[in-house]
C-alpha positions as CSV (number, residue, x, y, z in Angstrom):
1,M,89.1,87.9,80.1
2,T,85.8,88.8,81.3
3,D,84.1,92.0,81.2
4,A,81.4,91.6,83.6
5,T,80.2,95.4,83.2
6,H,77.8,97.0,80.7
7,T,76.5,100.6,80.8
8,D,76.6,103.4,78.8
9,D,75.6,105.6,81.5
10,E,78.1,108.4,82.3
11,N,79.5,107.1,85.9
12,A,77.5,105.0,86.4
13,E,80.3,103.5,89.7
14,S,77.5,101.3,91.0
15,D,78.9,98.7,88.4
16,G,82.5,99.8,88.2
17,R,82.2,102.3,85.0
18,F,83.3,106.0,85.1
19,G,82.2,106.8,81.6
20,R,83.7,104.4,79.5
21,Y,86.3,103.6,81.6
22,G,86.7,100.8,84.0
23,G,85.2,97.7,84.5
24,Q,86.2,93.7,85.1
25,Y,88.5,92.5,82.1
26,V,89.8,89.4,84.6
27,P,90.2,86.0,84.1
28,E,87.2,84.1,85.2
29,A,88.9,83.0,88.0
30,L,89.5,85.9,89.4
31,M,85.7,86.9,89.1
32,P,84.1,84.7,92.5
33,A,86.9,87.0,94.5
34,L,85.2,90.3,93.0
35,E,82.3,89.2,93.5
36,E,83.3,88.3,97.0
37,L,84.8,91.5,97.5
38,E,82.2,93.7,96.0
39,D,80.0,92.5,98.1
40,A,81.9,93.2,101.3
41,Y,82.6,96.5,100.7
42,G,79.0,96.8,100.4
43,R,78.0,95.8,103.2
44,Y,80.9,96.4,105.5
45,V,82.5,100.0,103.8
46,L,78.8,101.5,102.4
47,E,76.4,100.0,104.5
48,N,78.5,100.1,108.2
49,E,77.5,96.4,108.6
50,D,78.9,94.9,112.3
51,G,80.2,98.5,112.9
52,F,83.0,98.2,110.4
53,L,83.4,102.3,109.4
54,E,83.8,103.1,114.2
55,E,86.3,100.4,114.0
56,F,88.0,101.9,110.8
57,H,88.0,105.3,111.6
58,R,89.0,104.4,115.9
59,R,92.2,103.0,114.2
60,L,93.3,105.2,111.8
61,D,93.1,107.9,114.4
62,D,94.4,105.9,117.4
63,F,96.8,103.5,115.3
64,G,97.4,106.0,112.0
65,G,97.7,109.7,113.7
66,R,94.7,111.1,111.9
67,P,93.8,113.6,111.3
68,T,96.5,115.0,109.7
69,P,97.2,118.7,109.7
70,L,96.6,121.0,107.2
71,Q,99.6,123.8,107.4
72,R,99.9,127.2,106.2
73,A,103.4,127.7,103.9
74,D,104.7,130.8,105.4
75,R,108.0,130.9,103.1
76,L,106.1,129.4,99.9
77,S,103.3,132.1,100.4
78,E,105.7,135.2,100.4
79,R,107.4,133.6,97.7
80,Y,104.6,133.0,95.7
81,D,102.7,135.7,96.6
82,T,99.6,133.7,97.0
83,E,98.0,131.4,100.5
84,V,99.8,128.3,100.1
85,Y,98.3,125.2,102.2
86,L,100.0,122.0,102.8
87,K,97.9,118.9,103.9
88,R,100.5,116.8,105.6
89,E,99.8,113.0,104.8
90,D,103.7,112.6,105.7
91,L,102.8,113.0,108.8
92,L,100.3,109.9,109.5
93,H,101.9,107.1,110.9
94,G,104.7,105.5,108.2
95,G,104.8,108.8,106.4
96,A,102.6,108.1,103.5
97,H,98.9,108.7,102.5
98,K,99.0,104.8,102.0
99,L,98.1,103.7,105.3
100,N,94.6,105.5,104.7
101,N,93.9,102.4,102.4
102,A,96.2,100.0,103.2
103,L,94.5,99.5,106.9
104,G,91.0,100.4,105.6
105,Q,91.5,96.8,103.0
106,V,93.7,94.9,105.6
107,L,90.6,94.9,108.5
108,L,88.3,94.4,105.6
109,A,90.1,91.1,104.7
110,K,89.9,90.5,108.5
111,Y,86.2,91.3,108.1
112,M,85.6,88.8,105.2
113,G,87.9,85.5,107.3
114,K,90.8,86.2,104.7
115,D,94.0,84.6,107.1
116,R,96.5,85.9,104.0
117,I,97.2,89.5,102.4
118,I,98.9,89.9,99.3
119,A,100.6,93.3,97.7
120,E,102.5,95.2,95.4
121,T,104.6,97.9,95.7
122,G,106.3,100.9,93.5
123,A,107.9,103.4,95.7
124,G,107.6,101.0,98.9
125,Q,105.6,103.7,100.7
126,H,102.2,101.4,99.6
127,G,104.1,98.1,100.6
128,T,105.8,99.4,104.0
129,A,102.0,101.0,105.2
130,T,100.7,97.0,104.1
131,A,103.1,95.5,106.0
132,M,102.6,97.8,109.1
133,A,98.5,97.4,108.9
134,A,99.1,93.6,108.6
135,A,101.9,93.3,111.5
136,H,98.6,95.4,113.5
137,L,96.2,93.1,112.5
138,G,98.1,90.2,113.3
139,M,97.3,88.9,109.2
140,P,100.5,87.0,107.3
141,C,101.4,89.3,104.5
142,T,103.7,89.1,101.0
143,I,104.7,92.3,99.3
144,Y,105.6,92.0,95.6
145,M,108.5,94.0,94.2
146,G,110.0,95.4,90.9
147,E,113.9,94.3,91.6
148,R,114.7,98.0,90.4
149,D,112.5,99.5,92.8
150,I,114.2,97.0,95.3
151,N,117.5,98.7,94.4
152,R,116.1,102.6,95.0
153,Q,113.8,102.2,97.7
154,R,116.4,99.8,99.9
155,P,115.1,101.7,103.7
156,N,111.6,101.1,102.5
157,V,112.7,97.5,101.7
158,F,114.0,97.1,105.3
159,R,111.1,98.6,106.8
160,M,109.0,96.1,105.2
161,K,111.0,93.6,106.7
162,I,111.1,94.4,110.1
163,N,107.3,94.6,110.1
164,G,107.6,91.2,109.4
165,A,106.3,91.1,105.7
166,E,108.2,88.7,103.1
167,V,109.6,90.4,100.2
168,Q,109.0,88.8,96.7
169,P,111.5,90.7,94.2
170,V,110.3,90.9,90.8
171,T,112.7,90.6,87.8
172,T,110.7,90.3,84.9
173,G,110.5,93.4,82.5
174,R,111.9,96.7,83.6
175,G,111.6,95.6,87.4
176,T,109.0,98.3,89.3
177,L,105.2,98.9,89.5
178,K,103.9,97.3,86.1
179,E,105.8,94.2,86.9
180,A,104.5,93.6,90.8
181,I,100.8,94.4,90.1
182,S,101.2,91.7,87.7
183,E,103.1,89.3,89.6
184,T,100.7,89.8,92.3
185,M,97.4,89.4,90.4
186,R,98.9,85.8,89.4
187,D,99.3,85.1,93.0
188,W,96.1,85.6,93.8
189,A,94.1,83.8,91.4
190,A,96.0,81.1,92.6
191,T,95.2,82.2,96.1
192,V,91.6,83.7,96.5
193,E,90.0,81.3,98.8
194,D,92.5,82.5,101.7
195,T,93.8,85.4,100.7
196,H,92.6,89.3,99.9
197,Y,95.5,91.4,97.6
198,V,95.4,94.9,98.7
199,I,95.8,96.9,95.6
200,G,97.6,100.3,96.2
201,S,96.3,102.3,94.0
202,V,92.8,103.4,92.6
203,V,93.4,100.9,89.8
204,G,92.8,97.3,88.8
205,P,89.0,95.9,88.4
206,H,86.4,96.9,90.0
207,P,85.5,97.5,93.2
208,F,89.1,98.3,94.0
209,P,89.4,102.0,92.2
210,S,85.9,103.2,94.2
211,M,87.5,101.3,97.6
212,V,90.6,102.7,97.6
213,R,89.2,106.0,96.4
214,E,86.8,106.0,99.7
215,F,89.4,104.9,102.0
216,Q,91.7,107.8,100.5
217,A,88.8,110.2,100.5
218,V,89.5,110.8,104.2
219,I,92.3,113.3,103.2
220,S,89.8,115.8,101.2
221,R,87.0,115.4,103.5
222,E,89.2,117.0,106.5
223,A,91.0,119.6,104.2
224,R,88.2,120.8,103.0
225,A,86.5,121.4,107.1
226,Q,90.4,122.5,107.9
227,V,90.3,125.3,104.9
228,Q,87.1,126.7,105.4
229,E,88.4,127.0,108.8
230,K,91.2,128.2,108.8
231,T,90.4,130.9,106.4
232,G,86.4,131.4,105.7
233,R,86.3,129.6,102.5
234,L,86.9,126.9,99.8
235,P,90.3,126.8,98.2
236,D,90.7,128.2,94.6
237,A,92.9,125.4,93.6
238,V,94.3,121.6,94.7
239,L,97.1,120.3,93.7
240,A,98.2,116.5,93.9
241,C,100.4,114.5,92.4
242,A,99.4,111.8,90.0
243,G,100.6,108.4,89.1
244,G,98.1,105.6,89.5
245,G,96.2,108.1,91.5
246,S,95.2,107.1,95.1
247,N,96.8,110.3,96.4
248,T,94.9,112.3,93.7
249,M,91.6,111.4,94.1
250,G,91.9,110.9,97.9
251,S,92.8,114.5,97.9
252,F,90.1,115.6,95.4
253,E,87.2,113.4,96.3
254,A,85.7,116.1,98.3
255,F,86.1,119.1,96.0
256,I,84.5,117.5,93.2
257,G,81.1,118.8,93.7
258,D,82.7,122.5,94.3
259,D,82.8,124.2,90.4
260,D,85.2,126.9,91.7
261,V,88.1,124.7,92.9
262,D,90.1,124.0,90.1
263,L,91.5,120.4,90.4
264,Y,95.3,119.7,89.4
265,A,96.9,116.4,88.6
266,V,100.2,116.7,88.1
267,E,101.9,113.6,86.4
268,A,105.8,112.9,86.2
269,G,106.8,114.3,82.7
270,G,110.3,112.6,83.0
271,S,112.9,113.6,81.3
272,S,110.5,113.7,78.1
273,L,107.2,113.5,76.7
274,S,108.1,112.1,73.4
275,V,107.4,108.3,73.1
276,D,109.7,105.4,71.1
277,E,108.2,102.8,69.9
278,E,111.0,101.0,68.5
279,A,112.4,100.6,72.0
280,G,108.9,100.3,73.6
281,V,109.8,103.2,76.1
282,A,108.5,106.0,77.1
283,P,110.7,108.2,79.0
284,N,108.1,109.8,81.3
285,S,104.8,108.4,83.3
286,A,102.0,111.3,82.2
287,T,99.5,109.0,81.5
288,L,96.6,111.4,81.7
289,S,98.8,114.0,79.6
290,T,99.6,111.7,76.5
291,G,97.8,108.5,77.0
292,G,95.6,106.3,75.1
293,E,92.5,104.1,76.0
294,G,93.2,100.6,76.6
295,V,93.3,97.7,79.0
296,L,96.0,97.0,81.9
297,H,95.7,94.9,85.7
298,G,92.2,94.4,84.9
299,A,90.3,98.0,83.7
300,R,90.1,99.9,80.5
301,T,91.7,103.3,81.0
302,K,94.3,105.3,79.3
303,L,97.5,103.9,79.1
304,L,101.1,104.5,77.8
305,Q,101.1,102.2,75.3
306,D,102.2,102.0,71.3
307,H,100.1,101.8,68.5
308,H,99.7,97.9,68.4
309,G,98.4,98.3,72.1
310,Q,101.4,97.0,73.8
311,I,102.6,98.7,77.1
312,M,105.1,100.7,76.6
313,E,107.9,101.1,79.3
314,S,107.3,104.1,81.5
315,H,110.0,106.5,83.6
316,S,110.4,108.4,86.4
317,V,113.1,109.8,89.1
318,S,110.2,109.2,91.7
319,A,109.4,105.1,91.3
320,G,105.9,106.3,93.1
321,L,104.3,107.5,89.9
322,D,106.6,105.0,87.5
323,Y,103.8,103.4,85.9
324,A,102.1,103.5,82.3
325,G,99.0,103.6,83.5
326,V,96.0,105.6,86.1
327,G,92.8,105.0,87.8
328,P,89.5,104.9,85.8
329,E,87.8,107.4,87.4
330,L,90.6,109.9,87.2
331,A,90.9,109.5,83.5
332,A,87.2,109.7,83.5
333,L,87.5,113.6,85.4
334,A,90.1,114.5,83.2
335,D,88.2,114.0,79.8
336,E,84.7,115.6,81.1
337,G,87.4,118.4,82.2
338,R,86.9,118.5,85.7
339,V,90.5,117.3,86.5
340,T,93.5,119.6,84.9
341,A,95.7,117.1,83.4
342,A,100.0,118.9,84.1
343,N,103.1,117.2,84.4
344,V,106.9,118.7,84.9
345,D,110.0,117.0,84.4
346,D,112.6,115.4,86.2
347,D,114.4,118.7,86.6
348,A,111.4,120.4,88.0
349,A,110.9,118.3,90.6
350,L,114.1,117.7,91.9
351,E,114.5,121.1,92.2
352,A,111.1,121.4,94.0
353,F,112.4,119.2,96.3
354,H,115.3,121.0,97.3
355,R,113.0,123.9,97.6
356,L,110.4,122.8,100.0
357,S,112.9,121.2,102.0
358,T,115.3,124.8,102.3
359,D,111.9,126.7,102.5
360,E,109.4,125.2,104.9
361,G,112.0,122.2,106.7
362,I,109.9,119.7,105.1
363,I,111.8,117.3,102.9
364,P,109.0,116.0,100.6
365,A,108.7,112.1,98.7
366,L,110.1,113.1,95.1
367,E,106.3,112.1,93.9
368,T,104.9,114.9,96.1
369,A,107.6,117.3,94.6
370,H,105.9,117.3,91.9
371,A,102.9,119.1,92.3
372,F,105.6,121.5,94.2
373,G,107.2,121.6,90.7
374,Y,104.1,122.7,88.8
375,L,103.3,125.3,91.9
376,K,106.2,127.1,90.9
377,Q,105.7,127.0,87.4
378,R,102.0,128.3,87.2
379,Q,101.8,130.0,90.6
380,D,100.3,132.8,88.7
381,E,97.2,131.3,87.0
382,L,96.0,129.1,90.3
383,G,94.4,131.7,92.1
384,D,94.9,133.4,95.5
385,L,94.4,130.0,97.8
386,V,96.4,126.9,96.3
387,V,95.9,123.9,98.7
388,V,98.9,121.0,97.8
389,T,99.0,117.9,99.3
390,V,102.0,116.3,101.1
391,S,101.2,113.0,99.8
392,G,104.4,112.2,102.0
393,R,107.9,112.3,103.6
394,G,111.2,111.6,101.2
395,D,113.5,110.1,103.6
396,K,113.2,107.0,101.4
397,D,114.2,109.3,98.3
398,L,118.0,110.8,99.0
399,E,119.9,108.1,97.4
400,T,118.3,108.8,94.8
401,V,118.3,112.5,95.0
402,I,121.8,112.9,95.8
403,E,122.3,110.3,93.0
404,E,120.5,112.4,90.5
405,T,121.5,115.8,91.7
406,E,125.4,115.2,90.9
407,K,124.1,113.9,87.5
408,R,121.8,117.4,86.7
409,E,122.5,121.4,87.1
410,I,120.2,121.9,89.7
411,G,120.3,125.6,90.8
412,N,119.1,125.4,94.2
413,A,121.0,122.3,95.7
414,P,123.0,122.1,98.5
415,D,127.2,121.6,97.5
416,M,127.3,118.1,96.5
417,S,130.6,117.6,96.4
418,L,130.5,116.3,99.8
419,F,128.7,113.4,98.7
420,S,130.3,112.1,95.9
421,G,129.4,108.6,94.9
422,G,126.3,108.3,97.1
423,L,125.7,108.2,100.7
424,R,127.6,106.1,102.5
């Protein structure tokens, strides 16, 4: 394993460090690929060589449907006696924020002369976005997905396949996102000369955390301008759900320098914040809230781990938040106090899923529902104007919601007797 970066400077992003987090903890065989990617990211994305940014934003607008709206949530505003605005990333092509990054990375791969795309996915939203971007740009694509997540997200698996992607089931471990990332890393290590790995979150070795955040920053750059146009001022708080952190960093980036805007990263509290070290299970995915420092998937960051440093099996009712790590930049911002780490449990997320569906006519992804669960719990502490990112739509989660709602007493859920036994 190689740590190619050495600095003590706070947020020394240029060499892949965010405080003490980040870096490039990868096998030697991957270093040439990371150096090639870092060079391409600098030239095409940061310096706009060959007009990369013009083509990226043209495709994001024409193919993706940007800008997405910032909508006032009338009934939630009345319910909570505060102005609630929704950044509608669920209306982006594909139904989630993931296309911002996937389209950027697949286009960058073409500029780099690569001829094959690989990616991992948890909830299937990143896999779907990558499959769509690869089809749009004429690139062959393979998606690695945990077996458990395949069973939880069958509609998204079908969407990937009808976009022409090959879906490779990952059967090791619990068969979730952590194992899918590991398997994709193995593929990349063997095929670096002609293949680009489209990481779906702000995780992994440098330059992935910075590059994914840069592609996702369009969310907050639009939202910051839209909220000022609609209300004449900046919000008191921005809320976003947090798993690996792509939606979170995208929603926060343009507001980080606004000290009067509070930023809340809402994680999955799962069924409990406790840890069962003997069983190797943390029944939550609240890494920022409860994790410790360690190395996973090429970066030093906060992780769910036991006292030996072994990665714990995480849990969330939401497949997209079910990950034992978090992006290094988000970990640093939480340590500095610029971002507040919060969490809500599975029951609160399900209740919020039903509330947003009933009150606003928006069926949110289960990932997104966690942010709305926190909005309900802390409505009196968030100020008079709040922006919440609707990171994705919940069509993909309907089977899971039916199954999980039947098991629990969710007060605002519809009569579930019609659905006994699951969706037919």
